[in-house]
C-alpha positions in Angstrom: 151.3 69.3 131.1 149.5 72.6 131.6 146.6 73.7 129.4 147.6 75.3 126.1 146.8 79.0 125.6 147.0 79.5 121.8 147.8 83.0 120.6 144.9 84.6 118.8 143.6 87.8 117.3 140.0 89.0 117.1 139.3 86.9 114.0 139.9 83.7 115.9 137.6 84.4 118.9 134.7 82.4 117.7 136.8 79.3 117.2 138.0 79.4 120.8 134.8 80.0 122.7 135.0 78.6 126.3 138.8 78.1 126.0 141.8 79.8 127.4 143.8 82.0 125.0 146.7 84.4 124.8 146.2 87.8 123.1 148.7 90.6 122.4 147.1 93.9 121.6 146.8 97.6 122.4 144.5 99.1 125.0 142.0 101.4 123.3 139.4 102.0 125.9 139.0 101.6 129.7 135.6 101.6 131.4 135.7 100.5 135.0 136.3 96.7 135.0 136.0 96.4 131.3 138.5 97.4 128.5 138.6 97.2 124.7 141.8 96.1 123.1 142.8 96.2 119.5 144.3 92.8 118.4 143.6 92.6 114.7 140.1 93.9 115.6 138.3 95.1 118.7 138.0 92.7 121.7 136.1 93.4 124.9 137.9 92.1 128.0 136.6 91.9 131.6 139.4 92.7 134.0 140.3 90.9 137.2 141.6 92.7 140.3 145.2 92.2 139.3 144.8 93.8 135.9 146.2 97.4 135.8 145.9 98.3 132.2 146.7 101.8 130.8 145.3 103.5 127.7 147.4 103.1 124.6 149.7 100.6 126.2 150.6 97.2 124.6 149.3 94.4 126.7 149.3 90.6 126.7 146.1 89.0 128.1 145.6 85.4 129.1 142.0 84.7 129.5 138.9 82.7 128.7 136.7 83.4 125.7 133.1 83.9 126.8 129.8 83.1 124.9 129.6 86.7 123.7 133.2 86.6 122.4 134.5 88.8 125.2 137.5 87.6 127.2 137.5 87.2 130.9 141.1 88.1 132.0 143.0 85.6 134.2 146.4 87.4 133.9 147.8 90.4 132.1 151.1 91.9 131.3 151.6 95.6 130.5 154.4 96.1 127.9 154.3 99.9 128.1 153.2 102.7 125.7 152.8 101.6 122.1 155.4 102.9 119.6 157.9 103.9 122.3 161.0 103.0 120.5 164.4 103.2 122.1 163.4 102.3 125.7 165.8 99.4 126.4 166.6 97.4 129.4 170.2 96.1 129.7 170.7 93.0 131.7 174.2 92.6 133.2 175.9 89.8 135.1 179.4 89.0 136.2 180.4 88.3 132.6 179.1 91.6 131.3 176.2 92.4 129.0 173.8 89.4 128.6 170.7 90.8 126.9 169.1 93.9 125.7 165.3 94.0 125.8 163.5 96.8 123.8 160.0 97.8 124.7 158.7 98.0 121.2 156.4 95.5 119.7 156.1 94.7 116.0 152.4 94.0 115.7 152.8 92.8 112.1 155.2 90.1 113.5 152.7 89.2 116.2 150.0 88.7 113.6 152.4 86.5 111.6 153.1 84.4 114.7 149.3 84.0 115.3 148.7 82.9 111.7 151.6 80.4 111.9 150.2 79.1 115.3 146.9 78.2 113.5 148.3 77.1 110.3 150.5 74.6 112.1 148.2 74.0 115.1 149.4 70.5 115.8 152.7 72.0 117.1 150.9 74.5 119.4 147.6 73.0 120.5 145.1 70.2 119.9 142.2 71.2 117.6 138.9 69.9 118.8 
């Protein structure tokens, strides 16, 4: 089984020092190979060569929490501009419409999922 990557927000950084995590947030600042994302608070992230973040886009980061509570990015996914409601992707196959994906993220729901992840951690990850 692969290593767990618990979903966290800024408030959980200290608890996950030296561990791999998953963070969904909004890109607020870009400075060369460093960025600041808002995920229930400001988080500094150090980008890898494959990370192509854009300002004010929603992004999911998988990375390792460092001593200084920054996150070293291992992988990232850009979900597009925040608040861009109505941009949908329709997936079709031989039977017709299969799925509709909307590029809008409910960050309140994301925080609720993060809270549930830590409230019921035994389902999602082993607490050390």
